[in-house]
Biopython code that builds the backbone (N, CA, C, O; Angstrom):
import numpy as np
from Bio.PDB.StructureBuilder import StructureBuilder

atoms = [
    (1, "MET", "N", (-3.460, -5.190, -13.407)),
    (1, "MET", "CA", (-3.029, -3.884, -12.957)),
    (1, "MET", "C", (-3.807, -3.446, -11.714)),
    (1, "MET", "O", (-3.272, -2.756, -10.846)),
    (2, "ALA", "N", (-5.064, -3.853, -11.643)),
    (2, "ALA", "CA", (-5.889, -3.453, -10.504)),
    (2, "ALA", "C", (-5.322, -3.998, -9.188)),
    (2, "ALA", "O", (-5.338, -3.303, -8.172)),
    (3, "MET", "N", (-4.827, -5.224, -9.204)),
    (3, "MET", "CA", (-4.325, -5.807, -7.962)),
    (3, "MET", "C", (-3.013, -5.149, -7.516)),
    (3, "MET", "O", (-2.709, -5.128, -6.323)),
    (4, "SER", "N", (-2.238, -4.614, -8.461)),
    (4, "SER", "CA", (-0.993, -3.943, -8.080)),
    (4, "SER", "C", (-1.272, -2.634, -7.344)),
    (4, "SER", "O", (-0.380, -2.073, -6.708)),
    (5, "LYS", "N", (-2.497, -2.156, -7.432)),
    (5, "LYS", "CA", (-2.878, -0.908, -6.781)),
    (5, "LYS", "C", (-3.629, -1.137, -5.467)),
    (5, "LYS", "O", (-4.040, -0.179, -4.812)),
    (6, "LYS", "N", (-3.805, -2.374, -5.092)),
    (6, "LYS", "CA", (-4.584, -2.685, -3.892)),
    (6, "LYS", "C", (-4.022, -1.957, -2.675)),
    (6, "LYS", "O", (-2.840, -2.074, -2.353)),
    (7, "GLY", "N", (-4.888, -1.206, -2.011)),
    (7, "GLY", "CA", (-4.522, -0.493, -0.802)),
    (7, "GLY", "C", (-3.774, 0.809, -1.025)),
    (7, "GLY", "O", (-3.443, 1.501, -0.062)),
    (8, "LYS", "N", (-3.502, 1.158, -2.280)),
    (8, "LYS", "CA", (-2.770, 2.391, -2.586)),
    (8, "LYS", "C", (-3.733, 3.440, -3.129)),
    (8, "LYS", "O", (-4.569, 3.130, -3.978)),
    (9, "PRO", "N", (-3.625, 4.675, -2.650)),
    (9, "PRO", "CA", (-4.477, 5.736, -3.200)),
    (9, "PRO", "C", (-4.178, 5.940, -4.692)),
    (9, "PRO", "O", (-3.021, 5.937, -5.112)),
    (10, "THR", "N", (-5.224, 6.113, -5.464)),
    (10, "THR", "CA", (-5.089, 6.290, -6.909)),
    (10, "THR", "C", (-5.983, 7.431, -7.368)),
    (10, "THR", "O", (-7.110, 7.587, -6.897)),
    (11, "MET", "N", (-5.459, 8.228, -8.300)),
    (11, "MET", "CA", (-6.247, 9.322, -8.865)),
    (11, "MET", "C", (-6.826, 8.888, -10.208)),
    (11, "MET", "O", (-6.112, 8.387, -11.077)),
    (12, "VAL", "N", (-8.130, 9.090, -10.358)),
    (12, "VAL", "CA", (-8.826, 8.800, -11.607)),
    (12, "VAL", "C", (-9.250, 10.156, -12.189)),
    (12, "VAL", "O", (-10.143, 10.817, -11.658)),
    (13, "PHE", "N", (-8.600, 10.557, -13.283)),
    (13, "PHE", "CA", (-8.922, 11.819, -13.945)),
    (13, "PHE", "C", (-10.018, 11.559, -14.961)),
    (13, "PHE", "O", (-10.039, 10.504, -15.596)),
    (14, "PHE", "N", (-10.924, 12.505, -15.119)),
    (14, "PHE", "CA", (-11.930, 12.353, -16.173)),
    (14, "PHE", "C", (-12.310, 13.707, -16.752)),
    (14, "PHE", "O", (-12.281, 14.736, -16.077)),
    (15, "ASN", "N", (-12.668, 13.663, -18.037)),
    (15, "ASN", "CA", (-13.113, 14.849, -18.759)),
    (15, "ASN", "C", (-14.582, 14.695, -19.097)),
    (15, "ASN", "O", (-15.031, 13.621, -19.496)),
    (16, "VAL", "N", (-15.324, 15.776, -18.936)),
    (16, "VAL", "CA", (-16.740, 15.805, -19.261)),
    (16, "VAL", "C", (-16.906, 16.542, -20.589)),
    (16, "VAL", "O", (-16.238, 17.546, -20.834)),
    (17, "LYS", "N", (-17.793, 16.043, -21.439)),
    (17, "LYS", "CA", (-18.032, 16.674, -22.736)),
    (17, "LYS", "C", (-18.497, 18.114, -22.536)),
    (17, "LYS", "O", (-19.301, 18.401, -21.649)),
    (18, "GLN", "N", (-17.989, 18.999, -23.357)),
    (18, "GLN", "CA", (-18.275, 20.429, -23.256)),
    (18, "GLN", "C", (-19.773, 20.721, -23.310)),
    (18, "GLN", "O", (-20.244, 21.631, -22.628)),
    (19, "GLN", "N", (-20.525, 19.970, -24.105)),
    (19, "GLN", "CA", (-21.959, 20.220, -24.254)),
    (19, "GLN", "C", (-22.741, 19.981, -22.962)),
    (19, "GLN", "O", (-23.842, 20.507, -22.799)),
    (20, "TYR", "N", (-22.187, 19.200, -22.054)),
    (20, "TYR", "CA", (-22.873, 18.917, -20.794)),
    (20, "TYR", "C", (-22.358, 19.765, -19.641)),
    (20, "TYR", "O", (-22.974, 19.820, -18.577)),
    (21, "CYS", "N", (-21.244, 20.415, -19.855)),
    (21, "CYS", "CA", (-20.619, 21.098, -18.733)),
    (21, "CYS", "C", (-19.821, 22.304, -19.220)),
    (21, "CYS", "O", (-18.790, 22.144, -19.874)),
    (22, "ASP", "N", (-20.292, 23.506, -18.905)),
    (22, "ASP", "CA", (-19.543, 24.687, -19.322)),
    (22, "ASP", "C", (-19.172, 25.587, -18.147)),
    (22, "ASP", "O", (-18.774, 26.737, -18.329)),
    (23, "SER", "N", (-19.310, 25.039, -16.935)),
    (23, "SER", "CA", (-18.890, 25.804, -15.758)),
    (23, "SER", "C", (-18.460, 24.838, -14.653)),
    (23, "SER", "O", (-18.836, 23.665, -14.641)),
    (24, "GLU", "N", (-17.669, 25.363, -13.738)),
    (24, "GLU", "CA", (-17.235, 24.527, -12.615)),
    (24, "GLU", "C", (-18.417, 24.125, -11.742)),
    (24, "GLU", "O", (-18.408, 23.057, -11.131)),
    (25, "LYS", "N", (-19.429, 24.976, -11.685)),
    (25, "LYS", "CA", (-20.616, 24.665, -10.889)),
    (25, "LYS", "C", (-21.347, 23.448, -11.466)),
    (25, "LYS", "O", (-21.775, 22.568, -10.720)),
    (26, "GLN", "N", (-21.489, 23.401, -12.798)),
    (26, "GLN", "CA", (-22.132, 22.247, -13.433)),
    (26, "GLN", "C", (-21.295, 20.983, -13.236)),
    (26, "GLN", "O", (-21.838, 19.906, -12.989)),
    (27, "LEU", "N", (-19.975, 21.120, -13.345)),
    (27, "LEU", "CA", (-19.089, 19.980, -13.132)),
    (27, "LEU", "C", (-19.205, 19.460, -11.712)),
    (27, "LEU", "O", (-19.254, 18.249, -11.493)),
    (28, "ALA", "N", (-19.250, 20.361, -10.751)),
    (28, "ALA", "CA", (-19.376, 19.963, -9.348)),
    (28, "ALA", "C", (-20.682, 19.204, -9.115)),
    (28, "ALA", "O", (-20.712, 18.220, -8.375)),
    (29, "LYS", "N", (-21.759, 19.668, -9.752)),
    (29, "LYS", "CA", (-23.054, 18.998, -9.600)),
    (29, "LYS", "C", (-23.012, 17.584, -10.186)),
    (29, "LYS", "O", (-23.468, 16.630, -9.556)),
    (30, "LEU", "N", (-22.456, 17.457, -11.405)),
    (30, "LEU", "CA", (-22.343, 16.136, -12.034)),
    (30, "LEU", "C", (-21.454, 15.196, -11.228)),
    (30, "LEU", "O", (-21.851, 14.074, -10.911)),
    (31, "SER", "N", (-20.253, 15.659, -10.901)),
    (31, "SER", "CA", (-19.292, 14.776, -10.228)),
    (31, "SER", "C", (-19.748, 14.417, -8.815)),
    (31, "SER", "O", (-19.484, 13.310, -8.347)),
    (32, "SER", "N", (-20.424, 15.332, -8.135)),
    (32, "SER", "CA", (-20.962, 15.012, -6.800)),
    (32, "SER", "C", (-22.039, 13.936, -6.887)),
    (32, "SER", "O", (-22.120, 13.051, -6.035)),
    (33, "GLY", "N", (-22.862, 14.026, -7.925)),
    (33, "GLY", "CA", (-23.891, 13.003, -8.131)),
    (33, "GLY", "C", (-23.276, 11.637, -8.389)),
    (33, "GLY", "O", (-23.734, 10.626, -7.855)),
    (34, "TRP", "N", (-22.225, 11.615, -9.218)),
    (34, "TRP", "CA", (-21.553, 10.344, -9.508)),
    (34, "TRP", "C", (-20.859, 9.796, -8.267)),
    (34, "TRP", "O", (-20.861, 8.586, -8.040)),
    (35, "ALA", "N", (-20.267, 10.675, -7.464)),
    (35, "ALA", "CA", (-19.619, 10.232, -6.228)),
    (35, "ALA", "C", (-20.651, 9.601, -5.296)),
    (35, "ALA", "O", (-20.355, 8.611, -4.626)),
    (36, "SER", "N", (-21.859, 10.166, -5.247)),
    (36, "SER", "CA", (-22.926, 9.597, -4.412)),
    (36, "SER", "C", (-23.355, 8.230, -4.922)),
    (36, "SER", "O", (-23.576, 7.310, -4.135)),
    (37, "LEU", "N", (-23.475, 8.096, -6.248)),
    (37, "LEU", "CA", (-23.852, 6.798, -6.814)),
    (37, "LEU", "C", (-22.780, 5.743, -6.528)),
    (37, "LEU", "O", (-23.097, 4.599, -6.202)),
    (38, "LEU", "N", (-21.517, 6.135, -6.651)),
    (38, "LEU", "CA", (-20.429, 5.202, -6.332)),
    (38, "LEU", "C", (-20.464, 4.801, -4.860)),
    (38, "LEU", "O", (-20.233, 3.639, -4.526)),
    (39, "LEU", "N", (-20.751, 5.752, -3.988)),
    (39, "LEU", "CA", (-20.842, 5.453, -2.558)),
    (39, "LEU", "C", (-21.972, 4.463, -2.285)),
    (39, "LEU", "O", (-21.843, 3.598, -1.419)),
    (40, "ASN", "N", (-23.080, 4.588, -3.021)),
    (40, "ASN", "CA", (-24.175, 3.616, -2.888)),
    (40, "ASN", "C", (-23.712, 2.218, -3.284)),
    (40, "ASN", "O", (-24.238, 1.220, -2.791)),
    (41, "GLY", "N", (-22.729, 2.151, -4.175)),
    (41, "GLY", "CA", (-22.143, 0.873, -4.588)),
    (41, "GLY", "C", (-20.963, 0.478, -3.722)),
    (41, "GLY", "O", (-20.207, -0.430, -4.067)),
    (42, "ASN", "N", (-20.804, 1.162, -2.593)),
    (42, "ASN", "CA", (-19.747, 0.877, -1.613)),
    (42, "ASN", "C", (-18.340, 1.207, -2.125)),
    (42, "ASN", "O", (-17.366, 0.553, -1.751)),
    (43, "ILE", "N", (-18.246, 2.232, -2.987)),
    (43, "ILE", "CA", (-16.952, 2.720, -3.455)),
    (43, "ILE", "C", (-16.874, 4.191, -3.071)),
    (43, "ILE", "O", (-17.620, 5.022, -3.587)),
    (44, "GLN", "N", (-15.966, 4.497, -2.164)),
    (44, "GLN", "CA", (-15.832, 5.868, -1.678)),
    (44, "GLN", "C", (-14.763, 6.597, -2.479)),
    (44, "GLN", "O", (-13.647, 6.102, -2.638)),
    (45, "VAL", "N", (-15.114, 7.778, -2.982)),
    (45, "VAL", "CA", (-14.175, 8.617, -3.728)),
    (45, "VAL", "C", (-14.197, 10.024, -3.156)),
    (45, "VAL", "O", (-15.200, 10.474, -2.601)),
    (46, "GLN", "N", (-13.076, 10.705, -3.302)),
    (46, "GLN", "CA", (-13.024, 12.125, -2.989)),
    (46, "GLN", "C", (-13.034, 12.850, -4.322)),
    (46, "GLN", "O", (-12.333, 12.465, -5.257)),
    (47, "ASN", "N", (-13.836, 13.905, -4.399)),
    (47, "ASN", "CA", (-14.082, 14.611, -5.640)),
    (47, "ASN", "C", (-13.294, 15.920, -5.666)),
    (47, "ASN", "O", (-13.433, 16.751, -4.769)),
    (48, "PHE", "N", (-12.460, 16.103, -6.703)),
    (48, "PHE", "CA", (-11.689, 17.331, -6.855)),
    (48, "PHE", "C", (-11.869, 17.893, -8.254)),
    (48, "PHE", "O", (-11.226, 17.409, -9.186)),
    (49, "PRO", "N", (-12.726, 18.904, -8.439)),
    (49, "PRO", "CA", (-12.826, 19.551, -9.751)),
    (49, "PRO", "C", (-11.512, 20.265, -10.075)),
    (49, "PRO", "O", (-10.917, 20.897, -9.202)),
    (50, "VAL", "N", (-11.060, 20.165, -11.328)),
    (50, "VAL", "CA", (-9.800, 20.761, -11.754)),
    (50, "VAL", "C", (-10.049, 21.981, -12.638)),
    (50, "VAL", "O", (-9.386, 23.006, -12.479)),
    (51, "SER", "N", (-10.990, 21.879, -13.556)),
    (51, "SER", "CA", (-11.333, 22.989, -14.444)),
    (51, "SER", "C", (-12.820, 22.898, -14.779)),
    (51, "SER", "O", (-13.562, 22.187, -14.100)),
    (52, "THR", "N", (-13.257, 23.602, -15.806)),
    (52, "THR", "CA", (-14.688, 23.605, -16.124)),
    (52, "THR", "C", (-15.196, 22.260, -16.623)),
    (52, "THR", "O", (-16.392, 21.983, -16.531)),
    (53, "ASN", "N", (-14.300, 21.410, -17.155)),
    (53, "ASN", "CA", (-14.772, 20.109, -17.635)),
    (53, "ASN", "C", (-13.847, 18.945, -17.256)),
    (53, "ASN", "O", (-13.925, 17.874, -17.858)),
    (54, "ARG", "N", (-12.981, 19.147, -16.271)),
    (54, "ARG", "CA", (-12.054, 18.086, -15.839)),
    (54, "ARG", "C", (-12.066, 17.983, -14.316)),
    (54, "ARG", "O", (-12.087, 18.989, -13.607)),
    (55, "ALA", "N", (-12.052, 16.736, -13.831)),
    (55, "ALA", "CA", (-12.059, 16.514, -12.385)),
    (55, "ALA", "C", (-11.265, 15.255, -12.054)),
    (55, "ALA", "O", (-10.890, 14.481, -12.934)),
    (56, "ILE", "N", (-11.022, 15.078, -10.767)),
    (56, "ILE", "CA", (-10.310, 13.905, -10.255)),
    (56, "ILE", "C", (-11.175, 13.240, -9.197)),
    (56, "ILE", "O", (-11.747, 13.907, -8.335)),
    (57, "PHE", "N", (-11.264, 11.927, -9.271)),
    (57, "PHE", "CA", (-11.798, 11.132, -8.173)),
    (57, "PHE", "C", (-10.594, 10.445, -7.530)),
    (57, "PHE", "O", (-9.884, 9.688, -8.191)),
    (58, "MET", "N", (-10.365, 10.706, -6.250)),
    (58, "MET", "CA", (-9.303, 10.034, -5.504)),
    (58, "MET", "C", (-9.927, 8.792, -4.863)),
    (58, "MET", "O", (-10.892, 8.886, -4.104)),
    (59, "VAL", "N", (-9.363, 7.640, -5.181)),
    (59, "VAL", "CA", (-9.842, 6.363, -4.662)),
    (59, "VAL", "C", (-8.799, 5.868, -3.671)),
    (59, "VAL", "O", (-7.637, 5.698, -4.041)),
    (60, "GLN", "N", (-9.187, 5.631, -2.419)),
    (60, "GLN", "CA", (-8.217, 5.216, -1.404)),
    (60, "GLN", "C", (-7.680, 3.817, -1.648)),
    (60, "GLN", "O", (-6.511, 3.548, -1.372)),
    (61, "ASP", "N", (-8.515, 2.922, -2.160)),
    (61, "ASP", "CA", (-8.064, 1.575, -2.514)),
    (61, "ASP", "C", (-7.986, 1.496, -4.029)),
    (61, "ASP", "O", (-9.002, 1.335, -4.705)),
    (62, "GLY", "N", (-6.777, 1.609, -4.557)),
    (62, "GLY", "CA", (-6.572, 1.668, -5.995)),
    (62, "GLY", "C", (-7.119, 0.485, -6.767)),
    (62, "GLY", "O", (-7.356, 0.598, -7.970)),
    (63, "SER", "N", (-7.327, -0.654, -6.105)),
    (63, "SER", "CA", (-7.876, -1.807, -6.819)),
    (63, "SER", "C", (-9.302, -1.528, -7.289)),
    (63, "SER", "O", (-9.812, -2.224, -8.167)),
    (64, "LEU", "N", (-9.945, -0.521, -6.714)),
    (64, "LEU", "CA", (-11.296, -0.136, -7.126)),
    (64, "LEU", "C", (-11.295, 0.913, -8.236)),
    (64, "LEU", "O", (-12.350, 1.250, -8.773)),
    (65, "SER", "N", (-10.125, 1.426, -8.580)),
    (65, "SER", "CA", (-10.060, 2.509, -9.559)),
    (65, "SER", "C", (-10.597, 2.082, -10.928)),
    (65, "SER", "O", (-11.146, 2.910, -11.655)),
    (66, "PHE", "N", (-10.447, 0.819, -11.287)),
    (66, "PHE", "CA", (-10.937, 0.374, -12.584)),
    (66, "PHE", "C", (-12.459, 0.205, -12.584)),
    (66, "PHE", "O", (-13.093, 0.322, -13.633)),
    (67, "GLU", "N", (-13.043, -0.067, -11.423)),
    (67, "GLU", "CA", (-14.498, -0.065, -11.320)),
    (67, "GLU", "C", (-15.019, 1.359, -11.485)),
    (67, "GLU", "O", (-16.050, 1.580, -12.120)),
    (68, "VAL", "N", (-14.301, 2.325, -10.908)),
    (68, "VAL", "CA", (-14.663, 3.739, -11.058)),
    (68, "VAL", "C", (-14.558, 4.132, -12.531)),
    (68, "VAL", "O", (-15.450, 4.793, -13.062)),
    (69, "LYS", "N", (-13.478, 3.730, -13.187)),
    (69, "LYS", "CA", (-13.297, 4.010, -14.622)),
    (69, "LYS", "C", (-14.460, 3.458, -15.427)),
    (69, "LYS", "O", (-15.034, 4.169, -16.252)),
    (70, "ASN", "N", (-14.815, 2.202, -15.198)),
    (70, "ASN", "CA", (-15.919, 1.576, -15.936)),
    (70, "ASN", "C", (-17.232, 2.304, -15.691)),
    (70, "ASN", "O", (-18.021, 2.500, -16.615)),
    (71, "PHE", "N", (-17.466, 2.704, -14.444)),
    (71, "PHE", "CA", (-18.673, 3.457, -14.114)),
    (71, "PHE", "C", (-18.701, 4.774, -14.883)),
    (71, "PHE", "O", (-19.712, 5.119, -15.494)),
    (72, "LEU", "N", (-17.596, 5.504, -14.852)),
    (72, "LEU", "CA", (-17.547, 6.813, -15.515)),
    (72, "LEU", "C", (-17.748, 6.689, -17.020)),
    (72, "LEU", "O", (-18.444, 7.507, -17.621)),
    (73, "LEU", "N", (-17.148, 5.680, -17.628)),
    (73, "LEU", "CA", (-17.277, 5.527, -19.076)),
    (73, "LEU", "C", (-18.700, 5.176, -19.509)),
    (73, "LEU", "O", (-19.041, 5.325, -20.682)),
    (74, "LYS", "N", (-19.517, 4.719, -18.590)),
    (74, "LYS", "CA", (-20.924, 4.432, -18.899)),
    (74, "LYS", "C", (-21.797, 5.688, -18.848)),
    (74, "LYS", "O", (-22.952, 5.664, -19.272)),
    (75, "GLN", "N", (-21.246, 6.770, -18.333)),
    (75, "GLN", "CA", (-22.003, 8.024, -18.225)),
    (75, "GLN", "C", (-21.924, 8.767, -19.558)),
    (75, "GLN", "O", (-20.832, 8.980, -20.085)),
    (76, "LYS", "N", (-23.068, 9.159, -20.100)),
    (76, "LYS", "CA", (-23.085, 9.806, -21.418)),
    (76, "LYS", "C", (-22.321, 11.121, -21.433)),
    (76, "LYS", "O", (-21.890, 11.566, -22.497)),
    (77, "GLU", "N", (-22.146, 11.748, -20.285)),
    (77, "GLU", "CA", (-21.476, 13.041, -20.215)),
    (77, "GLU", "C", (-19.948, 12.936, -20.250)),
    (77, "GLU", "O", (-19.261, 13.922, -20.515)),
    (78, "VAL", "N", (-19.424, 11.743, -19.982)),
    (78, "VAL", "CA", (-17.970, 11.577, -19.857)),
    (78, "VAL", "C", (-17.325, 11.370, -21.229)),
    (78, "VAL", "O", (-17.779, 10.561, -22.038)),
    (79, "GLU", "N", (-16.255, 12.128, -21.460)),
    (79, "GLU", "CA", (-15.514, 12.057, -22.721)),
    (79, "GLU", "C", (-14.338, 11.086, -22.628)),
    (79, "GLU", "O", (-14.103, 10.306, -23.551)),
    (80, "SER", "N", (-13.600, 11.131, -21.517)),
    (80, "SER", "CA", (-12.455, 10.236, -21.347)),
    (80, "SER", "C", (-12.107, 10.093, -19.867)),
    (80, "SER", "O", (-12.472, 10.926, -19.037)),
    (81, "VAL", "N", (-11.385, 9.005, -19.562)),
    (81, "VAL", "CA", (-10.940, 8.711, -18.197)),
    (81, "VAL", "C", (-9.471, 8.318, -18.274)),
    (81, "VAL", "O", (-9.061, 7.601, -19.186)),
    (82, "SER", "N", (-8.669, 8.797, -17.299)),
    (82, "SER", "CA", (-7.236, 8.473, -17.266)),
    (82, "SER", "C", (-6.836, 7.960, -15.887)),
    (82, "SER", "O", (-7.235, 8.498, -14.854)),
    (83, "ILE", "N", (-6.029, 6.891, -15.910)),
    (83, "ILE", "CA", (-5.425, 6.350, -14.696)),
    (83, "ILE", "C", (-3.968, 6.050, -15.037)),
    (83, "ILE", "O", (-3.686, 5.330, -15.995)),
    (84, "ASP", "N", (-3.054, 6.599, -14.260)),
    (84, "ASP", "CA", (-1.621, 6.332, -14.454)),
    (84, "ASP", "C", (-1.175, 6.501, -15.910)),
    (84, "ASP", "O", (-0.564, 5.595, -16.478)),
    (85, "GLN", "N", (-1.467, 7.619, -16.498)),
    (85, "GLN", "CA", (-1.052, 7.970, -17.853)),
    (85, "GLN", "C", (-1.624, 7.068, -18.929)),
    (85, "GLN", "O", (-1.146, 7.082, -20.064)),
    (86, "GLN", "N", (-2.630, 6.291, -18.599)),
    (86, "GLN", "CA", (-3.349, 5.519, -19.611)),
    (86, "GLN", "C", (-4.742, 6.120, -19.704)),
    (86, "GLN", "O", (-5.393, 6.358, -18.687)),
    (87, "THR", "N", (-5.193, 6.361, -20.924)),
    (87, "THR", "CA", (-6.466, 7.048, -21.142)),
    (87, "THR", "C", (-7.418, 6.163, -21.923)),
    (87, "THR", "O", (-7.019, 5.475, -22.863)),
    (88, "TRP", "N", (-8.679, 6.188, -21.524)),
    (88, "TRP", "CA", (-9.745, 5.486, -22.218)),
    (88, "TRP", "C", (-10.728, 6.528, -22.709)),
    (88, "TRP", "O", (-11.114, 7.421, -21.955)),
    (89, "ASP", "N", (-11.141, 6.423, -23.971)),
    (89, "ASP", "CA", (-12.139, 7.357, -24.474)),
    (89, "ASP", "C", (-13.533, 6.817, -24.177)),
    (89, "ASP", "O", (-13.681, 5.756, -23.572)),
    (90, "GLU", "N", (-14.543, 7.550, -24.606)),
    (90, "GLU", "CA", (-15.918, 7.178, -24.269)),
    (90, "GLU", "C", (-16.316, 5.812, -24.814)),
    (90, "GLU", "O", (-17.248, 5.194, -24.298)),
    (91, "SER", "N", (-15.629, 5.330, -25.844)),
    (91, "SER", "CA", (-15.942, 4.010, -26.392)),
    (91, "SER", "C", (-15.265, 2.890, -25.599)),
    (91, "SER", "O", (-15.535, 1.711, -25.824)),
    (92, "GLY", "N", (-14.370, 3.277, -24.656)),
    (92, "GLY", "CA", (-13.661, 2.289, -23.858)),
    (92, "GLY", "C", (-12.309, 1.907, -24.433)),
    (92, "GLY", "O", (-11.589, 1.099, -23.845)),
    (93, "GLU", "N", (-11.952, 2.490, -25.596)),
    (93, "GLU", "CA", (-10.655, 2.226, -26.226)),
    (93, "GLU", "C", (-9.545, 2.872, -25.406)),
    (93, "GLU", "O", (-9.641, 4.040, -25.029)),
    (94, "ALA", "N", (-8.499, 2.111, -25.135)),
    (94, "ALA", "CA", (-7.375, 2.621, -24.353)),
    (94, "ALA", "C", (-6.283, 3.148, -25.269)),
    (94, "ALA", "O", (-6.079, 2.646, -26.374)),
    (95, "SER", "N", (-5.587, 4.169, -24.787)),
    (95, "SER", "CA", (-4.407, 4.664, -25.495)),
    (95, "SER", "C", (-3.329, 4.952, -24.470)),
    (95, "SER", "O", (-3.612, 5.341, -23.337)),
    (96, "VAL", "N", (-2.091, 4.756, -24.885)),
    (96, "VAL", "CA", (-0.947, 4.998, -24.021)),
    (96, "VAL", "C", (-0.122, 6.102, -24.676)),
    (96, "VAL", "O", (0.071, 6.073, -25.892)),
    (97, "PRO", "N", (0.375, 7.083, -23.902)),
    (97, "PRO", "CA", (1.172, 8.141, -24.511)),
    (97, "PRO", "C", (2.339, 7.575, -25.309)),
    (97, "PRO", "O", (3.046, 6.684, -24.838)),
    (98, "GLY", "N", (2.539, 8.095, -26.522)),
    (98, "GLY", "CA", (3.620, 7.643, -27.369)),
    (98, "GLY", "C", (3.262, 6.463, -28.255)),
    (98, "GLY", "O", (4.009, 6.137, -29.178)),
    (99, "GLN", "N", (2.134, 5.817, -27.992)),
    (99, "GLN", "CA", (1.744, 4.640, -28.759)),
    (99, "GLN", "C", (1.481, 5.002, -30.221)),
    (99, "GLN", "O", (1.972, 4.315, -31.117)),
    (100, "ASP", "N", (0.723, 6.057, -30.478)),
    (100, "ASP", "CA", (0.417, 6.469, -31.836)),
    (100, "ASP", "C", (1.683, 6.880, -32.573)),
    (100, "ASP", "O", (1.839, 6.603, -33.762)),
    (101, "LYS", "N", (2.582, 7.542, -31.858)),
    (101, "LYS", "CA", (3.833, 8.000, -32.448)),
    (101, "LYS", "C", (4.643, 6.813, -32.967)),
    (101, "LYS", "O", (5.179, 6.867, -34.074)),
    (102, "ARG", "N", (4.737, 5.750, -32.184)),
    (102, "ARG", "CA", (5.493, 4.575, -32.602)),
    (102, "ARG", "C", (4.862, 3.929, -33.825)),
    (102, "ARG", "O", (5.574, 3.486, -34.726)),
    (103, "LYS", "N", (3.528, 3.870, -33.868)),
    (103, "LYS", "CA", (2.847, 3.282, -35.023)),
    (103, "LYS", "C", (3.167, 4.078, -36.279)),
    (103, "LYS", "O", (3.448, 3.497, -37.327)),
    (104, "LYS", "N", (3.127, 5.417, -36.180)),
    (104, "LYS", "CA", (3.398, 6.269, -37.327)),
    (104, "LYS", "C", (4.848, 6.134, -37.769)),
    (104, "LYS", "O", (5.134, 6.142, -38.966)),
    (105, "GLU", "N", (5.769, 6.010, -36.811)),
    (105, "GLU", "CA", (7.182, 5.867, -37.155)),
    (105, "GLU", "C", (7.424, 4.574, -37.918)),
    (105, "GLU", "O", (8.287, 4.525, -38.794)),
    (106, "GLY", "N", (6.675, 3.530, -37.597)),
    (106, "GLY", "CA", (6.853, 2.243, -38.249)),
    (106, "GLY", "C", (6.240, 2.196, -39.630)),
    (106, "GLY", "O", (6.611, 1.339, -40.432)),
    (107, "GLN", "N", (5.302, 3.100, -39.938)),
    (107, "GLN", "CA", (4.662, 3.123, -41.249)),
    (107, "GLN", "C", (5.625, 3.684, -42.277)),
    (107, "GLN", "O", (6.411, 4.585, -41.982)),
    (108, "GLY", "N", (5.560, 3.153, -43.471)),
    (108, "GLY", "CA", (6.374, 3.683, -44.548)),
    (108, "GLY", "C", (7.752, 3.040, -44.630)),
    (108, "GLY", "O", (8.491, 3.296, -45.581)),
    (109, "ARG", "N", (8.105, 2.230, -43.675)),
    (109, "ARG", "CA", (9.400, 1.539, -43.730)),
    (109, "ARG", "C", (9.225, 0.195, -44.428)),
    (109, "ARG", "O", (8.214, -0.488, -44.266)),
    (110, "ASN", "N", (10.194, -0.144, -45.172)),
    (110, "ASN", "CA", (10.222, -1.474, -45.766)),
    (110, "ASN", "C", (11.034, -2.378, -44.863)),
    (110, "ASN", "O", (12.220, -2.142, -44.634)),
    (111, "LEU", "N", (10.401, -3.398, -44.358)),
    (111, "LEU", "CA", (11.078, -4.301, -43.421)),
    (111, "LEU", "C", (11.520, -5.573, -44.128)),
    (111, "LEU", "O", (11.351, -6.672, -43.599)),
    (112, "VAL", "N", (12.079, -5.431, -45.304)),
    (112, "VAL", "CA", (12.532, -6.586, -46.090)),
    (112, "VAL", "C", (14.021, -6.770, -45.927)),
    (112, "VAL", "O", (14.598, -7.689, -46.509)),
]
sb = StructureBuilder()
sb.init_structure("model")
sb.init_model(0)
sb.init_chain("A")
sb.init_seg("    ")
for serial, (resi, resn, name, xyz) in enumerate(atoms, 1):
    if name == "N":
        sb.init_residue(resn, " ", resi, " ")
    sb.init_atom(name, np.array(xyz, "f"), 0.0, 1.0, " ", f" {name:<3s}", serial, name[0])
structure = sb.get_structure()
């Protein structure tokens, strides 16, 4: 999936745990620090805070978006990361919208 995004701008959404961030000012401080660390690793992102605990990193080369995701998930303050409607929680487990619904619909049926 990373190679299909090569050269295309990609938005990486992330949520910060409430206990670490209860204001937009705190979120801006955290996300700016992470953007600086990514820049030190030669990954440039644009930082857009959305709410008190949600922000977007815009990555100009989408093939790097998964490196950004991996970096964010290693931060103790991050609760989840989303790219293209796919979400990863802090443990790195991925979920796709509608996936749980399909599993529940299949339960309880006898497939005999």
